[in-house]
N, CA, C and O atoms as a GROMACS GRO file, in nm:
protein
  648
    1MET      N    1  12.984  19.453   8.610
    1MET     CA    2  13.120  19.410   8.628
    1MET      C    3  13.131  19.342   8.763
    1MET      O    4  13.064  19.380   8.859
    2SER      N    5  13.214  19.244   8.771
    2SER     CA    6  13.225  19.169   8.896
    2SER      C    7  13.369  19.132   8.921
    2SER      O    8  13.459  19.168   8.845
    3ASP      N    9  13.391  19.058   9.031
    3ASP     CA   10  13.528  19.019   9.064
    3ASP      C   11  13.578  18.906   8.974
    3ASP      O   12  13.696  18.871   8.981
    4VAL      N   13  13.494  18.849   8.892
    4VAL     CA   14  13.535  18.751   8.791
    4VAL      C   15  13.488  18.803   8.655
    4VAL      O   16  13.368  18.812   8.630
    5ALA      N   17  13.582  18.836   8.568
    5ALA     CA   18  13.548  18.898   8.441
    5ALA      C   19  13.480  18.801   8.346
    5ALA      O   20  13.535  18.695   8.317
    6PRO      N   21  13.360  18.836   8.298
    6PRO     CA   22  13.302  18.756   8.190
    6PRO      C   23  13.398  18.759   8.072
    6PRO      O   24  13.451  18.864   8.038
    7SER      N   25  13.420  18.645   8.008
    7SER     CA   26  13.525  18.633   7.908
    7SER      C   27  13.510  18.726   7.789
    7SER      O   28  13.611  18.771   7.735
    8GLY      N   29  13.390  18.756   7.748
    8GLY     CA   30  13.371  18.843   7.632
    8GLY      C   31  13.385  18.991   7.660
    8GLY      O   32  13.381  19.071   7.567
    9LEU      N   33  13.400  19.029   7.786
    9LEU     CA   34  13.403  19.170   7.824
    9LEU      C   35  13.542  19.221   7.861
    9LEU      O   36  13.561  19.342   7.874
   10ALA      N   37  13.637  19.132   7.879
   10ALA     CA   38  13.769  19.172   7.929
   10ALA      C   39  13.881  19.109   7.847
   10ALA      O   40  13.863  19.006   7.782
   11LEU      N   41  13.997  19.173   7.853
   11LEU     CA   42  14.116  19.120   7.785
   11LEU      C   43  14.158  18.989   7.851
   11LEU      O   44  14.134  18.967   7.969
   12SER      N   45  14.221  18.905   7.772
   12SER     CA   46  14.273  18.779   7.826
   12SER      C   47  14.406  18.747   7.759
   12SER      O   48  14.449  18.815   7.666
   13GLY      N   49  14.469  18.643   7.809
   13GLY     CA   50  14.592  18.593   7.748
   13GLY      C   51  14.706  18.692   7.746
   13GLY      O   52  14.727  18.769   7.840
   14ARG      N   53  14.781  18.686   7.637
   14ARG     CA   54  14.901  18.768   7.624
   14ARG      C   55  14.871  18.917   7.627
   14ARG      O   56  14.945  18.994   7.690
   15ARG      N   57  14.764  18.960   7.560
   15ARG     CA   58  14.727  19.102   7.557
   15ARG      C   59  14.701  19.153   7.699
   15ARG      O   60  14.742  19.264   7.734
   16ARG      N   61  14.632  19.073   7.778
   16ARG     CA   62  14.604  19.111   7.917
   16ARG      C   63  14.734  19.129   7.994
   16ARG      O   64  14.752  19.228   8.064
   17GLN      N   65  14.826  19.032   7.982
   17GLN     CA   66  14.952  19.039   8.055
   17GLN      C   67  15.035  19.160   8.012
   17GLN      O   68  15.096  19.226   8.096
   18GLU      N   69  15.038  19.189   7.883
   18GLU     CA   70  15.112  19.306   7.834
   18GLU      C   71  15.059  19.434   7.899
   18GLU      O   72  15.136  19.521   7.940
   19GLN      N   73  14.927  19.446   7.907
   19GLN     CA   74  14.868  19.566   7.965
   19GLN      C   75  14.889  19.571   8.117
   19GLN      O   76  14.910  19.679   8.173
   20LEU      N   77  14.883  19.456   8.184
   20LEU     CA   78  14.914  19.453   8.327
   20LEU      C   79  15.058  19.499   8.352
   20LEU      O   80  15.085  19.571   8.448
   21ASP      N   81  15.150  19.458   8.265
   21ASP     CA   82  15.290  19.501   8.278
   21ASP      C   83  15.302  19.652   8.258
   21ASP      O   84  15.379  19.718   8.327
   22ARG      N   85  15.226  19.707   8.163
   22ARG     CA   86  15.225  19.853   8.141
   22ARG      C   87  15.174  19.926   8.264
   22ARG      O   88  15.230  20.027   8.306
   23ILE      N   89  15.066  19.874   8.322
   23ILE     CA   90  15.008  19.936   8.442
   23ILE      C   91  15.110  19.932   8.556
   23ILE      O   92  15.128  20.031   8.627
   24ALA      N   93  15.175  19.817   8.574
   24ALA     CA   94  15.274  19.803   8.681
   24ALA      C   95  15.387  19.904   8.664
   24ALA      O   96  15.436  19.960   8.762
   25LYS      N   97  15.428  19.928   8.540
   25LYS     CA   98  15.536  20.025   8.513
   25LYS      C   99  15.492  20.166   8.551
   25LYS      O  100  15.567  20.240   8.614
   26VAL      N  101  15.370  20.204   8.511
   26VAL     CA  102  15.319  20.338   8.544
   26VAL      C  103  15.305  20.355   8.694
   26VAL      O  104  15.353  20.453   8.751
   27THR      N  105  15.239  20.259   8.760
   27THR     CA  106  15.215  20.274   8.904
   27THR      C  107  15.346  20.268   8.984
   27THR      O  108  15.358  20.335   9.086
   28ALA      N  109  15.443  20.189   8.938
   28ALA     CA  110  15.574  20.186   9.005
   28ALA      C  111  15.641  20.323   8.993
   28ALA      O  112  15.708  20.369   9.086
   29GLY      N  113  15.622  20.388   8.878
   29GLY     CA  114  15.675  20.523   8.860
   29GLY      C  115  15.612  20.623   8.956
   29GLY      O  116  15.672  20.725   8.989
   30TRP      N  117  15.492  20.594   9.000
   30TRP     CA  118  15.423  20.677   9.100
   30TRP      C  119  15.461  20.636   9.242
   30TRP      O  120  15.419  20.700   9.339
   31GLY      N  121  15.540  20.529   9.256
   31GLY     CA  122  15.576  20.478   9.388
   31GLY      C  123  15.466  20.393   9.449
   31GLY      O  124  15.460  20.378   9.571
   32LEU      N  125  15.378  20.335   9.364
   32LEU     CA  126  15.266  20.254   9.411
   32LEU      C  127  15.275  20.112   9.358
   32LEU      O  128  15.335  20.086   9.254
   33LYS      N  129  15.215  20.020   9.431
   33LYS     CA  130  15.200  19.882   9.386
   33LYS      C  131  15.052  19.848   9.398
   33LYS      O  132  14.990  19.873   9.502
   34MET      N  133  14.995  19.792   9.292
   34MET     CA  134  14.852  19.761   9.292
   34MET      C  135  14.825  19.636   9.374
   34MET      O  136  14.907  19.543   9.376
   35PRO      N  137  14.710  19.632   9.443
   35PRO     CA  138  14.676  19.513   9.523
   35PRO      C  139  14.649  19.392   9.435
   35PRO      O  140  14.601  19.406   9.322
   36GLN      N  141  14.679  19.276   9.487
   36GLN     CA  142  14.656  19.151   9.414
   36GLN      C  143  14.566  19.057   9.494
   36GLN      O  144  14.587  18.936   9.495
   37VAL      N  145  14.465  19.114   9.561
   37VAL     CA  146  14.374  19.034   9.641
   37VAL      C  147  14.289  18.945   9.551
   37VAL      O  148  14.275  18.825   9.576
   38TYR      N  149  14.233  19.002   9.447
   38TYR     CA  150  14.159  18.929   9.344
   38TYR      C  151  14.237  18.947   9.214
   38TYR      O  152  14.312  19.044   9.202
   39PRO      N  153  14.221  18.858   9.117
   39PRO     CA  154  14.286  18.884   8.988
   39PRO      C  155  14.229  19.012   8.926
   39PRO      O  156  14.107  19.028   8.922
   40PRO      N  157  14.314  19.101   8.878
   40PRO     CA  158  14.263  19.224   8.816
   40PRO      C  159  14.189  19.193   8.686
   40PRO      O  160  14.221  19.098   8.615
   41ASP      N  161  14.089  19.275   8.656
   41ASP     CA  162  14.014  19.264   8.531
   41ASP      C  163  14.048  19.383   8.442
   41ASP      O  164  14.051  19.497   8.489
   42LEU      N  165  14.072  19.356   8.315
   42LEU     CA  166  14.102  19.461   8.219
   42LEU      C  167  13.987  19.464   8.118
   42LEU      O  168  13.985  19.388   8.021
   43TRP      N  169  13.893  19.553   8.141
   43TRP     CA  170  13.769  19.560   8.065
   43TRP      C  171  13.786  19.637   7.935
   43TRP      O  172  13.830  19.752   7.936
   44ASP      N  173  13.752  19.574   7.824
   44ASP     CA  174  13.734  19.650   7.699
   44ASP      C  175  13.585  19.649   7.663
   44ASP      O  176  13.545  19.696   7.557
   45PHE      N  177  13.505  19.594   7.754
   45PHE     CA  178  13.358  19.592   7.743
   45PHE      C  179  13.310  19.519   7.619
   45PHE      O  180  13.199  19.542   7.572
   46GLY      N  181  13.395  19.432   7.566
   46GLY     CA  182  13.359  19.354   7.448
   46GLY      C  183  13.361  19.431   7.319
   46GLY      O  184  13.316  19.381   7.216
   47LEU      N  185  13.412  19.554   7.322
   47LEU     CA  186  13.410  19.639   7.202
   47LEU      C  187  13.538  19.627   7.121
   47LEU      O  188  13.544  19.677   7.009
   48GLY      N  189  13.641  19.562   7.176
   48GLY     CA  190  13.764  19.538   7.101
   48GLY      C  191  13.844  19.663   7.070
   48GLY      O  192  13.919  19.665   6.973
   49ASP      N  193  13.830  19.768   7.151
   49ASP     CA  194  13.900  19.894   7.129
   49ASP      C  195  13.964  19.941   7.259
   49ASP      O  196  13.937  20.050   7.308
   50TRP      N  197  14.051  19.855   7.315
   50TRP     CA  198  14.111  19.877   7.446
   50TRP      C  199  14.175  20.014   7.461
   50TRP      O  200  14.164  20.074   7.568
   51ASP      N  201  14.239  20.066   7.359
   51ASP     CA  202  14.307  20.194   7.371
   51ASP      C  203  14.210  20.310   7.393
   51ASP      O  204  14.247  20.412   7.452
   52ARG      N  205  14.088  20.295   7.345
   52ARG     CA  206  13.986  20.400   7.361
   52ARG      C  207  13.884  20.369   7.470
   52ARG      O  208  13.844  20.457   7.547
   53VAL      N  209  13.842  20.245   7.477
   53VAL     CA  210  13.738  20.204   7.572
   53VAL      C  211  13.798  20.098   7.663
   53VAL      O  212  13.808  19.981   7.626
   54GLY      N  213  13.839  20.140   7.782
   54GLY     CA  214  13.904  20.046   7.871
   54GLY      C  215  13.902  20.091   8.015
   54GLY      O  216  13.897  20.210   8.046
   55LEU      N  217  13.907  19.993   8.104
   55LEU     CA  218  13.911  20.018   8.247
   55LEU      C  219  13.970  19.895   8.314
   55LEU      O  220  13.925  19.783   8.290
   56SER      N  221  14.071  19.916   8.398
   56SER     CA  222  14.131  19.807   8.474
   56SER      C  223  14.087  19.818   8.618
   56SER      O  224  14.099  19.924   8.680
   57THR      N  225  14.035  19.708   8.674
   57THR     CA  226  13.987  19.710   8.811
   57THR      C  227  14.069  19.615   8.899
   57THR      O  228  14.094  19.500   8.862
   58PHE      N  229  14.108  19.666   9.013
   58PHE     CA  230  14.185  19.592   9.112
   58PHE      C  231  14.101  19.591   9.239
   58PHE      O  232  14.107  19.685   9.318
   59ILE      N  233  14.023  19.487   9.258
   59ILE     CA  234  13.930  19.480   9.370
   59ILE      C  235  14.005  19.440   9.497
   59ILE      O  236  14.076  19.339   9.499
   60VAL      N  237  13.988  19.519   9.601
   60VAL     CA  238  14.048  19.492   9.730
   60VAL      C  239  13.951  19.409   9.814
   60VAL      O  240  13.991  19.315   9.883
   61ALA      N  241  13.823  19.446   9.808
   61ALA     CA  242  13.718  19.374   9.881
   61ALA      C  243  13.587  19.393   9.806
   61ALA      O  244  13.558  19.501   9.755
   62ASN      N  245  13.508  19.287   9.799
   62ASN     CA  246  13.375  19.293   9.737
   62ASN      C  247  13.286  19.200   9.817
   62ASN      O  248  13.274  19.081   9.786
   63ASN      N  249  13.224  19.254   9.920
   63ASN     CA  250  13.151  19.172  10.015
   63ASN      C  251  13.001  19.199  10.006
   63ASN      O  252  12.950  19.296  10.061
   64GLU      N  253  12.933  19.110   9.934
   64GLU     CA  254  12.789  19.127   9.915
   64GLU      C  255  12.713  19.110  10.047
   64GLU      O  256  12.617  19.183  10.072
   65LYS      N  257  12.755  19.017  10.131
   65LYS     CA  258  12.687  18.992  10.258
   65LYS      C  259  12.686  19.116  10.347
   65LYS      O  260  12.583  19.149  10.406
   66PHE      N  261  12.800  19.183  10.357
   66PHE     CA  262  12.810  19.299  10.446
   66PHE      C  263  12.792  19.432  10.373
   66PHE      O  264  12.793  19.537  10.435
   67GLY      N  265  12.776  19.427  10.241
   67GLY     CA  266  12.734  19.544  10.165
   67GLY      C  267  12.841  19.647  10.131
   67GLY      O  268  12.814  19.767  10.132
   68TYR      N  269  12.964  19.602  10.101
   68TYR     CA  270  13.064  19.700  10.063
   68TYR      C  271  13.161  19.646   9.958
   68TYR      O  272  13.177  19.525   9.942
   69CYS      N  273  13.223  19.739   9.888
   69CYS     CA  274  13.325  19.707   9.787
   69CYS      C  275  13.428  19.818   9.787
   69CYS      O  276  13.393  19.936   9.800
   70GLY      N  277  13.553  19.781   9.773
   70GLY     CA  278  13.661  19.878   9.755
   70GLY      C  279  13.746  19.831   9.639
   70GLY      O  280  13.791  19.717   9.636
   71GLN      N  281  13.770  19.920   9.544
   71GLN     CA  282  13.853  19.882   9.430
   71GLN      C  283  13.927  20.002   9.375
   71GLN      O  284  13.880  20.115   9.380
   72PHE      N  285  14.045  19.973   9.321
   72PHE     CA  286  14.120  20.073   9.246
   72PHE      C  287  14.086  20.053   9.099
   72PHE      O  288  14.079  19.940   9.051
   73MET      N  289  14.066  20.163   9.029
   73MET     CA  290  14.039  20.158   8.885
   73MET      C  291  14.148  20.238   8.816
   73MET      O  292  14.172  20.354   8.848
   74PHE      N  293  14.215  20.174   8.721
   74PHE     CA  294  14.324  20.238   8.647
   74PHE      C  295  14.281  20.257   8.503
   74PHE      O  296  14.219  20.169   8.442
   75GLN      N  297  14.315  20.374   8.448
   75GLN     CA  298  14.293  20.399   8.304
   75GLN      C  299  14.417  20.467   8.247
   75GLN      O  300  14.476  20.555   8.309
   76PHE      N  301  14.454  20.424   8.127
   76PHE     CA  302  14.555  20.495   8.052
   76PHE      C  303  14.491  20.620   7.991
   76PHE      O  304  14.370  20.622   7.967
   77ALA      N  305  14.572  20.721   7.967
   77ALA     CA  306  14.522  20.845   7.906
   77ALA      C  307  14.442  20.812   7.781
   77ALA      O  308  14.487  20.737   7.694
   78GLY      N  309  14.322  20.870   7.772
   78GLY     CA  310  14.236  20.851   7.656
   78GLY      C  311  14.137  20.737   7.668
   78GLY      O  312  14.045  20.727   7.587
   79GLN      N  313  14.152  20.651   7.768
   79GLN     CA  314  14.056  20.542   7.786
   79GLN      C  315  13.929  20.593   7.854
   79GLN      O  316  13.935  20.678   7.944
   80THR      N  317  13.816  20.540   7.811
   80THR     CA  318  13.686  20.578   7.865
   80THR      C  319  13.614  20.456   7.920
   80THR      O  320  13.618  20.348   7.861
   81CYS      N  321  13.548  20.473   8.032
   81CYS     CA  322  13.450  20.376   8.080
   81CYS      C  323  13.316  20.426   8.025
   81CYS      O  324  13.275  20.537   8.058
   82PRO      N  325  13.248  20.346   7.942
   82PRO     CA  326  13.129  20.394   7.871
   82PRO      C  327  13.014  20.436   7.963
   82PRO      O  328  13.007  20.397   8.079
   83MET      N  329  12.925  20.517   7.907
   83MET     CA  330  12.808  20.567   7.979
   83MET      C  331  12.726  20.450   8.032
   83MET      O  332  12.693  20.357   7.960
   84HIS      N  333  12.694  20.458   8.161
   84HIS     CA  334  12.617  20.352   8.226
   84HIS      C  335  12.552  20.406   8.353
   84HIS      O  336  12.578  20.520   8.394
   85HIS      N  337  12.469  20.325   8.414
   85HIS     CA  338  12.415  20.355   8.546
   85HIS      C  339  12.401  20.223   8.621
   85HIS      O  340  12.420  20.115   8.565
   86HIS      N  341  12.367  20.233   8.747
   86HIS     CA  342  12.354  20.114   8.831
   86HIS      C  343  12.213  20.109   8.890
   86HIS      O  344  12.155  20.212   8.927
   87ARG      N  345  12.159  19.989   8.898
   87ARG     CA  346  12.027  19.970   8.960
   87ARG      C  347  12.032  19.992   9.110
   87ARG      O  348  11.942  20.053   9.168
   88LYS      N  349  12.140  19.943   9.174
   88LYS     CA  350  12.149  19.947   9.320
   88LYS      C  351  12.272  20.022   9.371
   88LYS      O  352  12.266  20.090   9.473
   89LYS      N  353  12.381  20.008   9.301
   89LYS     CA  354  12.511  20.052   9.351
   89LYS      C  355  12.518  20.203   9.373
   89LYS      O  356  12.480  20.282   9.287
   90HIS      N  357  12.567  20.240   9.489
   90HIS     CA  358  12.601  20.377   9.524
   90HIS      C  359  12.752  20.378   9.536
   90HIS      O  360  12.808  20.288   9.598
   91GLU      N  361  12.820  20.476   9.478
   91GLU     CA  362  12.965  20.474   9.475
   91GLU      C  363  13.024  20.612   9.501
   91GLU      O  364  12.962  20.715   9.474
   92THR      N  365  13.146  20.611   9.553
   92THR     CA  366  13.222  20.733   9.576
   92THR      C  367  13.356  20.717   9.506
   92THR      O  368  13.423  20.615   9.522
   93PHE      N  369  13.394  20.818   9.428
   93PHE     CA  370  13.521  20.817   9.354
   93PHE      C  371  13.620  20.912   9.420
   93PHE      O  372  13.584  21.025   9.456
   94PHE      N  373  13.744  20.867   9.436
   94PHE     CA  374  13.854  20.949   9.486
   94PHE      C  375  13.967  20.940   9.384
   94PHE      O  376  14.012  20.830   9.353
   95ILE      N  377  14.012  21.052   9.333
   95ILE     CA  378  14.119  21.053   9.233
   95ILE      C  379  14.253  21.045   9.307
   95ILE      O  380  14.295  21.141   9.372
   96VAL      N  381  14.319  20.929   9.297
   96VAL     CA  382  14.447  20.906   9.364
   96VAL      C  383  14.560  20.972   9.284
   96VAL      O  384  14.645  21.040   9.340
   97LYS      N  385  14.560  20.953   9.153
   97LYS     CA  386  14.662  21.009   9.063
   97LYS      C  387  14.596  21.046   8.931
   97LYS      O  388  14.496  20.987   8.891
   98GLY      N  389  14.653  21.145   8.864
   98GLY     CA  390  14.606  21.182   8.732
   98GLY      C  391  14.487  21.276   8.733
   98GLY      O  392  14.450  21.333   8.836
   99ARG      N  393  14.428  21.291   8.616
   99ARG     CA  394  14.311  21.376   8.595
   99ARG      C  395  14.208  21.296   8.516
   99ARG      O  396  14.243  21.221   8.426
  100VAL      N  397  14.081  21.313   8.552
  100VAL     CA  398  13.972  21.234   8.493
  100VAL      C  399  13.860  21.327   8.451
  100VAL      O  400  13.814  21.411   8.529
  101GLU      N  401  13.815  21.310   8.327
  101GLU     CA  402  13.696  21.382   8.281
  101GLU      C  403  13.574  21.300   8.320
  101GLU      O  404  13.555  21.188   8.273
  102MET      N  405  13.491  21.355   8.406
  102MET     CA  406  13.372  21.288   8.458
  102MET      C  407  13.249  21.350   8.394
  102MET      O  408  13.235  21.472   8.388
  103THR      N  409  13.159  21.264   8.347
  103THR     CA  410  13.030  21.309   8.294
  103THR      C  411  12.922  21.238   8.373
  103THR      O  412  12.916  21.115   8.377
  104VAL      N  413  12.834  21.317   8.436
  104VAL     CA  414  12.725  21.263   8.517
  104VAL      C  415  12.596  21.336   8.478
  104VAL      O  416  12.587  21.458   8.489
  105ASP      N  417  12.498  21.259   8.433
  105ASP     CA  418  12.368  21.314   8.396
  105ASP      C  419  12.381  21.438   8.307
  105ASP      O  420  12.312  21.537   8.328
  106GLY      N  421  12.471  21.430   8.209
  106GLY     CA  422  12.486  21.536   8.110
  106GLY      C  423  12.582  21.649   8.147
  106GLY      O  424  12.610  21.734   8.063
  107LYS      N  425  12.632  21.652   8.269
  107LYS     CA  426  12.727  21.755   8.312
  107LYS      C  427  12.867  21.696   8.309
  107LYS      O  428  12.889  21.586   8.359
  108THR      N  429  12.964  21.769   8.250
  108THR     CA  430  13.102  21.722   8.236
  108THR      C  431  13.198  21.819   8.304
  108THR      O  432  13.184  21.940   8.291
  109TRP      N  433  13.296  21.764   8.376
  109TRP     CA  434  13.399  21.844   8.440
  109TRP      C  435  13.524  21.758   8.458
  109TRP      O  436  13.520  21.636   8.442
  110ILE      N  437  13.634  21.823   8.493
  110ILE     CA  438  13.760  21.753   8.516
  110ILE      C  439  13.780  21.737   8.667
  110ILE      O  440  13.769  21.833   8.744
  111MET      N  441  13.808  21.612   8.707
  111MET     CA  442  13.843  21.584   8.846
  111MET      C  443  13.995  21.574   8.857
  111MET      O  444  14.060  21.510   8.774
  112GLU      N  445  14.049  21.638   8.958
  112GLU     CA  446  14.194  21.642   8.980
  112GLU      C  447  14.232  21.549   9.095
  112GLU      O  448  14.148  21.507   9.174
  113GLN      N  449  14.361  21.518   9.102
  113GLN     CA  450  14.413  21.437   9.212
  113GLN      C  451  14.365  21.492   9.345
  113GLN      O  452  14.373  21.613   9.369
  114GLY      N  453  14.315  21.404   9.432
  114GLY     CA  454  14.270  21.444   9.564
  114GLY      C  455  14.122  21.478   9.572
  114GLY      O  456  14.069  21.493   9.682
  115GLU      N  457  14.054  21.490   9.459
  115GLU     CA  458  13.912  21.525   9.461
  115GLU      C  459  13.825  21.400   9.480
  115GLU      O  460  13.863  21.289   9.444
  116VAL      N  461  13.708  21.424   9.539
  116VAL     CA  462  13.611  21.319   9.570
  116VAL      C  463  13.478  21.354   9.504
  116VAL      O  464  13.437  21.470   9.501
  117TYR      N  465  13.410  21.252   9.452
  117TYR     CA  466  13.276  21.271   9.399
  117TYR      C  467  13.188  21.154   9.445
  117TYR      O  468  13.224  21.038   9.428
  118VAL      N  469  13.073  21.188   9.503
  118VAL     CA  470  12.977  21.087   9.547
  118VAL      C  471  12.872  21.073   9.436
  118VAL      O  472  12.801  21.168   9.403
  119MET      N  473  12.865  20.952   9.380
  119MET     CA  474  12.774  20.923   9.268
  119MET      C  475  12.642  20.871   9.324
  119MET      O  476  12.638  20.770   9.394
  120ASN      N  477  12.535  20.939   9.292
  120ASN     CA  478  12.404  20.893   9.335
  120ASN      C  479  12.363  20.767   9.259
  120ASN      O  480  12.403  20.746   9.145
  121GLN      N  481  12.283  20.684   9.324
  121GLN     CA  482  12.229  20.567   9.257
  121GLN      C  483  12.151  20.613   9.134
  121GLN      O  484  12.090  20.720   9.135
  122HIS      N  485  12.154  20.534   9.031
  122HIS     CA  486  12.081  20.557   8.906
  122HIS      C  487  12.138  20.669   8.819
  122HIS      O  488  12.090  20.689   8.707
  123ALA      N  489  12.239  20.743   8.865
  123ALA     CA  490  12.296  20.851   8.785
  123ALA      C  491  12.368  20.792   8.664
  123ALA      O  492  12.449  20.700   8.678
  124ARG      N  493  12.339  20.844   8.544
  124ARG     CA  494  12.409  20.801   8.422
  124ARG      C  495  12.546  20.868   8.424
  124ARG      O  496  12.557  20.990   8.439
  125HIS      N  497  12.651  20.786   8.407
  125HIS     CA  498  12.785  20.843   8.415
  125HIS      C  499  12.884  20.767   8.327
  125HIS      O  500  12.866  20.650   8.293
  126LYS      N  501  12.990  20.840   8.292
  126LYS     CA  502  13.106  20.782   8.224
  126LYS      C  503  13.226  20.862   8.270
  126LYS      O  504  13.212  20.973   8.323
  127PHE      N  505  13.344  20.806   8.251
  127PHE     CA  506  13.464  20.880   8.286
  127PHE      C  507  13.577  20.842   8.193
  127PHE      O  508  13.586  20.729   8.144
  128MET      N  509  13.665  20.940   8.168
  128MET     CA  510  13.777  20.922   8.077
  128MET      C  511  13.903  20.980   8.140
  128MET      O  512  13.901  21.090   8.195
  129ALA      N  513  14.012  20.905   8.132
  129ALA     CA  514  14.140  20.954   8.184
  129ALA      C  515  14.196  21.060   8.089
  129ALA      O  516  14.220  21.032   7.972
  130VAL      N  517  14.215  21.179   8.141
  130VAL     CA  518  14.279  21.286   8.064
  130VAL      C  519  14.429  21.257   8.055
  130VAL      O  520  14.493  21.287   7.955
  131GLU      N  521  14.482  21.200   8.160
  131GLU     CA  522  14.619  21.147   8.166
  131GLU      C  523  14.609  21.016   8.243
  131GLU      O  524  14.507  20.990   8.306
  132ASP      N  525  14.714  20.934   8.240
  132ASP     CA  526  14.708  20.809   8.315
  132ASP      C  527  14.651  20.839   8.453
  132ASP      O  528  14.694  20.934   8.519
  133ALA      N  529  14.555  20.758   8.496
  133ALA     CA  530  14.484  20.792   8.619
  133ALA      C  531  14.454  20.668   8.704
  133ALA      O  532  14.436  20.558   8.652
  134LEU      N  533  14.451  20.690   8.835
  134LEU     CA  534  14.414  20.588   8.931
  134LEU      C  535  14.303  20.644   9.019
  134LEU      O  536  14.317  20.750   9.080
  135ILE      N  537  14.193  20.571   9.024
  135ILE     CA  538  14.075  20.611   9.100
  135ILE      C  539  14.050  20.506   9.208
  135ILE      O  540  14.058  20.386   9.182
  136LEU      N  541  14.021  20.550   9.328
  136LEU     CA  542  13.975  20.460   9.433
  136LEU      C  543  13.823  20.472   9.438
  136LEU      O  544  13.768  20.581   9.456
  137GLU      N  545  13.756  20.358   9.421
  137GLU     CA  546  13.610  20.356   9.431
  137GLU      C  547  13.571  20.282   9.558
  137GLU      O  548  13.613  20.168   9.582
  138SER      N  549  13.490  20.347   9.639
  138SER     CA  550  13.430  20.286   9.756
  138SER      C  551  13.281  20.281   9.727
  138SER      O  552  13.220  20.382   9.694
  139SER      N  553  13.221  20.161   9.741
  139SER     CA  554  13.083  20.149   9.695
  139SER      C  555  13.010  20.034   9.762
  139SER      O  556  13.065  19.961   9.845
  140MET      N  557  12.886  20.021   9.724
  140MET     CA  558  12.810  19.901   9.755
  140MET      C  559  12.873  19.788   9.673
  140MET      O  560  12.954  19.816   9.584
  141PRO      N  561  12.839  19.663   9.699
  141PRO     CA  562  12.902  19.552   9.625
  141PRO      C  563  12.891  19.567   9.474
  141PRO      O  564  12.794  19.620   9.420
  142ASP      N  565  12.996  19.519   9.408
  142ASP     CA  566  13.003  19.520   9.262
  142ASP      C  567  12.942  19.389   9.212
  142ASP      O  568  13.001  19.282   9.229
  143ILE      N  569  12.824  19.397   9.151
  143ILE     CA  570  12.749  19.281   9.105
  143ILE      C  571  12.732  19.292   8.954
  143ILE      O  572  12.693  19.397   8.903
  144ALA      N  573  12.760  19.184   8.882
  144ALA     CA  574  12.766  19.185   8.736
  144ALA      C  575  12.644  19.249   8.670
  144ALA      O  576  12.662  19.335   8.584
  145ASP      N  577  12.524  19.210   8.705
  145ASP     CA  578  12.407  19.259   8.631
  145ASP      C  579  12.353  19.391   8.685
  145ASP      O  580  12.242  19.431   8.648
  146ASP      N  581  12.428  19.460   8.772
  146ASP     CA  582  12.385  19.589   8.826
  146ASP      C  583  12.425  19.705   8.736
  146ASP      O  584  12.372  19.815   8.752
  147SER      N  585  12.517  19.684   8.644
  147SER     CA  586  12.562  19.790   8.553
  147SER      C  587  12.482  19.782   8.423
  147SER      O  588  12.481  19.680   8.355
  148ILE      N  589  12.414  19.892   8.390
  148ILE     CA  590  12.334  19.901   8.268
  148ILE      C  591  12.399  20.006   8.178
  148ILE      O  592  12.407  20.124   8.214
  149PHE      N  593  12.446  19.962   8.061
  149PHE     CA  594  12.519  20.051   7.970
  149PHE      C  595  12.427  20.108   7.864
  149PHE      O  596  12.330  20.045   7.823
  150ASP      N  597  12.458  20.230   7.820
  150ASP     CA  598  12.383  20.289   7.709
  150ASP      C  599  12.405  20.210   7.581
  150ASP      O  600  12.315  20.203   7.496
  151ASP      N  601  12.523  20.151   7.565
  151ASP     CA  602  12.555  20.069   7.448
  151ASP      C  603  12.499  19.929   7.469
  151ASP      O  604  12.550  19.852   7.550
  152GLU      N  605  12.394  19.896   7.397
  152GLU     CA  606  12.325  19.769   7.414
  152GLU      C  607  12.414  19.648   7.384
  152GLU      O  608  12.389  19.539   7.435
  153ARG      N  609  12.519  19.666   7.303
  153ARG     CA  610  12.611  19.555   7.275
  153ARG      C  611  12.677  19.506   7.404
  153ARG      O  612  12.698  19.386   7.422
  154ILE      N  613  12.709  19.598   7.494
  154ILE     CA  614  12.772  19.561   7.620
  154ILE      C  615  12.672  19.486   7.707
  154ILE      O  616  12.706  19.384   7.767
  155ASN      N  617  12.549  19.536   7.715
  155ASN     CA  618  12.445  19.469   7.794
  155ASN      C  619  12.419  19.328   7.744
  155ASN      O  620  12.398  19.237   7.825
  156GLU      N  621  12.420  19.309   7.612
  156GLU     CA  622  12.399  19.175   7.556
  156GLU      C  623  12.509  19.079   7.600
  156GLU      O  624  12.482  18.963   7.632
  157LEU      N  625  12.633  19.127   7.602
  157LEU     CA  626  12.744  19.043   7.648
  157LEU      C  627  12.731  19.009   7.796
  157LEU      O  628  12.758  18.896   7.836
  158ILE      N  629  12.689  19.106   7.877
  158ILE     CA  630  12.668  19.081   8.019
  158ILE      C  631  12.561  18.975   8.039
  158ILE      O  632  12.579  18.882   8.117
  159ARG      N  633  12.450  18.988   7.968
  159ARG     CA  634  12.341  18.890   7.979
  159ARG      C  635  12.388  18.752   7.934
  159ARG      O  636  12.355  18.652   7.998
  160ALA      N  637  12.465  18.745   7.826
  160ALA     CA  638  12.513  18.618   7.774
  160ALA      C  639  12.608  18.548   7.872
  160ALA      O  640  12.612  18.426   7.878
  161GLU      N  641  12.684  18.625   7.947
  161GLU     CA  642  12.783  18.570   8.040
  161GLU      C  643  12.724  18.537   8.176
  161GLU      O  644  12.783  18.460   8.252
  162SER      N  645  12.608  18.595   8.208
  162SER     CA  646  12.549  18.576   8.342
  162SER      C  647  12.485  18.440   8.356
  162SER      O  648  12.430  18.408   8.462
   0.00000   0.00000   0.00000
């Protein structure tokens, strides 16, 4: 995943705008406004099942030269970011709002608002919002071909778009 969404992996057009409006309504209810530094990406990972498999990313900074990335990730209740790992990326998750079911290398637990988890490089992981959730990710740069998914259909779309 990167700061520019490959077209086959993310929502576009009217559907994208409808979901951005939904996100804005939820976050406004929390007293928050999402950053608009980069255009947000609404990932359905090319699977066409946004309500079940989805992740919205609001990148604040993604600096490959200096080696850092900061982004907010929003999920509606029930949405999952599919099982994947990273070749290089090391990341830390902070739960800003909501509750998230985290699965890392076969272990599953619920993360609550205010909790932090440091994800080791190469760790296979997925996460699902138990309720509408906002996660702050601090990490190494977000580079498109660094995410390797267990679902080969997603990897094929990434390769095709790269």
